[in-house]
C-alpha positions in Angstrom: -55.0 -227.0 -17.6 -51.8 -228.4 -16.1 -48.7 -229.6 -17.8 -46.2 -231.9 -16.0 -42.5 -232.0 -16.4 -40.6 -235.1 -15.0 -36.8 -234.9 -15.3 -35.3 -237.9 -17.1 -32.9 -240.5 -15.7 -33.9 -239.8 -12.1 -31.9 -241.7 -9.5 -33.9 -244.1 -7.3 -34.9 -242.1 -4.2 -34.0 -243.2 -0.8 -37.0 -244.7 1.1 -38.6 -242.7 3.9 -40.8 -244.1 6.7 -44.5 -244.5 5.9 -45.4 -242.2 8.8 -42.8 -239.6 8.0 -43.9 -236.0 8.7 -42.8 -233.0 6.5 -41.4 -230.1 8.6 -41.5 -226.5 7.2 -38.8 -224.0 8.1 -38.3 -220.4 6.8 -36.3 -217.3 7.3 -34.9 -214.2 5.6 -31.7 -213.8 3.5 -30.3 -211.7 0.6 -33.2 -209.3 0.7 -35.8 -212.0 0.2 -37.1 -215.1 2.0 -36.1 -218.7 2.1 -38.1 -221.8 2.9 -37.3 -225.5 3.4 -39.6 -228.5 3.6 -38.0 -231.7 4.7 -38.4 -235.0 6.4 -36.1 -234.6 9.4 -33.4 -237.2 9.9 -33.9 -239.2 13.1 -32.3 -237.5 16.1 -32.2 -234.0 14.7 -34.1 -231.0 15.9 -35.9 -228.3 14.0 -34.0 -225.6 15.9 -30.6 -227.1 15.0 -31.5 -227.5 11.3 -32.9 -223.9 11.2 -29.7 -222.6 12.5 -27.6 -224.7 10.1 -29.6 -223.5 7.1 -29.2 -219.9 8.2 -25.5 -220.3 8.6 -25.1 -221.5 5.0 -27.1 -218.5 3.7 -25.3 -216.0 6.0 -22.0 -217.3 4.5 -23.2 -216.3 1.0 -24.2 -212.8 2.3 -20.8 -212.4 4.0 -18.9 -213.3 0.9 -21.0 -212.1 -2.0 -23.4 -209.4 -1.0 -23.2 -206.0 -2.8 -25.6 -204.6 -0.1 -23.2 -205.3 2.8 -20.2 -203.0 2.9 -18.3 -205.7 4.9 -18.7 -208.5 2.5 -15.7 -209.9 0.6 -17.3 -208.8 -2.6 -17.9 -205.2 -1.5 -14.3 -204.9 -0.2 -13.0 -206.1 -3.5 -15.3 -203.8 -5.5 -14.0 -200.7 -3.6 -10.4 -201.8 -3.5 -7.5 -199.7 -5.0 -6.5 -200.3 -8.6 -3.8 -202.9 -9.3 -4.4 -204.7 -6.0 -4.6 -208.5 -5.6 -7.2 -210.0 -3.2 -7.2 -213.6 -1.9 -10.8 -214.6 -1.8 -12.7 -217.5 -0.2 -13.4 -220.8 -1.8 -17.1 -220.3 -2.2 -16.6 -216.9 -3.7 -14.2 -218.3 -6.3 -16.5 -221.2 -7.1 -19.4 -218.8 -7.9 -17.0 -216.6 -10.0 -15.8 -219.6 -12.0 -19.4 -220.5 -12.8 -20.3 -216.9 -13.8 -17.3 -216.7 -16.1 -18.1 -220.0 -17.8 -21.6 -218.8 -18.6 -20.3 -215.4 -19.6 -17.9 -217.0 -22.1 -20.5 -219.5 -23.5 -23.1 -216.7 -23.8 -20.9 -214.3 -25.6 -21.1 -211.8 -22.7 -24.9 -211.8 -22.5 -24.2 -212.9 -18.9 -21.6 -210.8 -17.2 -20.8 -210.7 -13.5 -19.1 -207.3 -14.0 -22.4 -205.6 -15.0 -22.8 -204.1 -11.5 -22.1 -200.5 -12.4 -25.0 -200.5 -14.9 -27.3 -202.4 -12.5 -26.7 -199.6 -9.9 -27.0 -196.8 -12.5 -30.4 -198.1 -13.5 -31.6 -198.2 -9.9 -31.6 -202.0 -9.3 -28.6 -202.3 -7.0 -27.7 -201.0 -3.5 -27.8 -197.4 -4.7 -31.1 -195.5 -4.4 -33.9 -196.6 -6.7 -34.8 -194.3 -9.6 -38.0 -193.5 -11.6 -36.5 -192.2 -14.7 -34.0 -193.2 -17.4 -30.3 -192.2 -16.8 -28.7 -189.9 -19.3 -26.6 -191.2 -22.1 -23.3 -189.8 -20.7 -23.8 -191.6 -17.4 -24.6 -194.9 -19.3 -21.5 -194.5 -21.4 -19.4 -193.8 -18.3 -20.5 -196.8 -16.3 -20.3 -199.1 -19.4 -16.6 -198.5 -19.5 -16.2 -200.1 -16.1 -17.8 -203.3 -17.2 -16.4 -206.3 -19.1 -15.9 -209.8 -17.8 -12.7 -210.1 -19.9 -11.1 -207.6 -17.4 -11.2 -210.2 -14.6 -7.8 -211.7 -13.9 -7.3 -214.7 -11.5 -4.2 -216.1 -9.9 -5.1 -219.7 -9.5 -2.1 -220.5 -7.4 -3.0 -218.0 -4.8 -6.8 -218.1 -5.3 -6.5 -214.3 -5.8 -8.3 -211.8 -7.9 -6.9 -208.6 -9.4 -8.8 -205.4 -9.0 -7.7 -203.5 -12.1 -9.5 -200.3 -11.0 -13.2 -199.6 -11.1 -14.2 -203.2 -11.7 -17.5 -203.9 -9.8 -18.7 -207.5 -9.6 -22.3 -208.3 -8.9 -23.4 -211.9 -8.1 -27.1 -211.1 -7.6 -28.1 -213.2 -10.5 -26.3 -216.3 -9.2 -25.9 -216.0 -5.4 -29.4 -217.2 -4.5 -28.9 -220.2 -6.7 -25.6 -221.0 -4.9 -27.4 -220.5 -1.6 -29.9 -223.1 -2.6 -27.0 -225.5 -3.4 -25.3 -224.8 -0.1 -28.4 -225.5 1.9 -29.0 -228.7 -0.1 -25.5 -229.8 0.6 -25.9 -229.1 4.3 -29.1 -231.1 4.5 -27.4 -234.0 2.8 -24.5 -233.7 5.3 -26.9 -234.2 8.3 -28.5 -237.3 6.7 -31.6 -235.7 5.1 -32.8 -237.7 2.1 -36.0 -235.8 1.3 -36.3 -232.0 1.1 -37.3 -229.0 -1.0 -35.2 -225.9 -0.7 -36.3 -222.4 -2.0 -34.5 -219.1 -1.9 -36.1 -216.1 -3.5 -38.0 -218.4 -6.0 -35.0 -220.6 -6.9 -35.5 -224.2 -6.0 -33.9 -227.6 -5.5 -35.6 -230.8 -4.6 -34.4 -234.2 -3.5 -36.2 -237.5 -2.6 -39.8 -238.4 -2.1 -42.4 -237.9 0.6 -44.1 -240.7 2.6 -46.7 -241.2 -0.1 -43.9 -241.9 -2.6 -44.5 -238.6 -4.5 -41.6 -236.3 -5.4 -41.6 -232.6 -4.6 -44.0 -231.1 -7.1 -43.5 -227.3 -7.7 -45.4 -224.8 -9.8 -43.3 -223.2 -12.5 -43.4 -219.4 -12.3 -45.3 -217.7 -15.1 -45.6 -214.0 -16.0 -48.6 -212.4 -14.2 -51.8 -212.3 -16.3 -53.8 -209.2 -17.0 -57.5 -208.7 -17.6 -56.7 -209.0 -21.4 -54.6 -212.1 -21.2 -55.9 -215.3 -22.5 -56.0 -218.4 -20.2 -52.5 -219.7 -19.4 -51.3 -223.3 -19.2 -50.0 -224.0 -15.7 -46.8 -226.1 -15.5 -45.6 -228.2 -12.6 -42.3 -230.0 -12.3 -41.1 -232.9 -10.2 -37.8 -232.0 -8.4 -35.7 -234.9 -7.4 -32.0 -234.2 -7.8 -32.9 -231.2 -10.0 -32.9 -227.5 -9.6 -35.3 -224.9 -11.1 -34.4 -221.3 -11.7 -36.5 -218.6 -13.3 -35.7 -215.1 -14.7 -38.4 -212.7 -15.7 -38.8 -209.0 -16.7 -41.8 -208.5 -14.4 -40.1 -209.1 -11.0 -38.5 -205.6 -10.7 -38.9 -202.6 -13.0 -39.8 -198.9 -13.2 -41.8 -197.0 -15.8 -40.9 -193.7 -17.4 -42.7 -192.1 -20.3 -45.0 -195.1 -20.7 -42.0 -197.5 -21.1 -41.1 -200.3 -18.7 -37.5 -200.7 -17.7 -36.7 -204.2 -16.4 -34.1 -205.0 -13.8 -32.4 -207.4 -16.3 -29.6 -205.4 -17.9 -28.1 -206.4 -21.3 -24.3 -205.9 -20.8 -23.8 -205.6 -24.5 -26.2 -202.6 -24.9 -25.9 -201.2 -21.3 -29.7 -201.1 -21.4 -32.5 -203.0 -19.7 -33.8 -205.8 -22.0 -36.4 -204.7 -24.5 -37.8 -207.7 -26.3 -40.9 -209.9 -26.1 -39.4 -212.6 -23.8 -41.2 -212.3 -20.4 -39.6 -215.2 -18.5 -37.4 -218.2 -18.9 -37.1 -221.2 -16.6 -34.2 -223.6 -16.6 -34.0 -227.1 -15.0 -30.5 -228.2 -14.2 -28.5 -230.4 -11.9 -27.5 -227.5 -9.7 -29.2 -224.3 -8.9 -26.2 -222.0 -9.2 -25.8 -222.9 -12.9 -29.5 -222.9 -13.5 -29.7 -219.3 -12.0 -26.9 -218.0 -14.2 -28.2 -219.6 -17.4 -31.7 -218.3 -16.8 -30.3 -214.8 -16.6 -28.2 -215.2 -19.8 -31.2 -216.6 -21.7 -33.4 -213.8 -20.4 -30.9 -211.2 -21.7 -30.7 -212.8 -25.1 -34.5 -213.1 -25.7 -36.5 -215.9 -27.2 -34.7 -216.2 -30.5 -31.0 -215.8 -29.5 -31.7 -217.4 -26.1 -33.4 -220.4 -27.6 -30.5 -220.9 -30.0 -28.0 -220.8 -27.1 -30.0 -223.1 -25.0 -30.2 -225.6 -27.9 -26.4 -225.4 -28.4 -25.8 -226.1 -24.8 -28.4 -228.8 -24.3 -30.3 -226.9 -21.7 -33.8 -227.8 -20.5 -35.5 -224.4 -20.7 -39.0 -223.0 -21.1 -39.4 -219.6 -22.8 -42.5 -217.5 -22.3 -42.9 -214.5 -24.6 -45.6 -211.9 -24.8 -47.7 -212.3 -28.0 -50.7 -209.9 -28.4 -53.1 -210.5 -25.5 -51.5 -213.7 -24.5 -48.2 -215.6 -24.1 -46.3 -217.9 -26.5 -44.3 -220.7 -25.1 -41.3 -222.5 -26.6 -39.6 -225.5 -25.1 -36.1 -226.8 -25.9 -35.9 -230.5 -26.9 -34.4 -231.3 -23.4 -37.4 -229.7 -21.8 -39.9 -231.2 -24.2 -38.5 -234.7 -23.4 -39.5 -234.2 -19.8 -43.2 -233.8 -20.5 -45.1 -236.4 -18.6 
């Protein structure tokens, strides 16, 4: 059974030639893959577009990767206490979005949670297969707190108070999607679908007049799981981001520890919510909100999504199956 979501108030798409061919491009970035499907603007080459896309994503890595010691983010994270750092425009744009979601989520989303992400084995540090001890958790927790972030707007500078470690992993892929989409618009593309590590943005229609239809990610079924409803969404001027507890995890003493860390408890999330998908005008914001809602769980997360008018789909484990809850904004998109 398929369920269809069609975003409301879609702008009229630009027409494309009846014989337009969809090109497919792909590559690697941020420890994952990217793919783009597009109707190439007249006079452009696949090679030039491939290089242009990769440049956008390489910029994100150069500024925001915790895995690269040479990135702007890594240099800031390891800088001396009480030092100021002038940072690039893209970096600051992502930080501003992260701080806005941190404030509106009451700290459920926190770009300074990096020390805990690393401690639990989900960052650049070596992976682990057991739970860290309480002393280590308490120590790294002291380094976190988005309220410690101080910005000099005049100089576009950020204070390193000492030990603050920012992590944009939950928002950088979404921003990469937005940068690629902006690049494609800049070269005259009017129909394309961008994907980076599962986060998506679509624009326009294909030659047959159909929008870019995408399947919405769902937690994997098991042999005991009841049949699931499959959801698809039309992406035209809309982004889709998904956060789930099944993407990365380790197990210790028969307990699963997810890569999604709750900054408030310093622990991996431990509730019934398995995944949450957010549709939004831009992928950076969708990415951050999906993480915030995943941290909060289906009850708190749903309340926050309602309060912010978000279009979100919550999928929670319920016995041998899954229970789905849609916000009114998402419900309104049902075709």
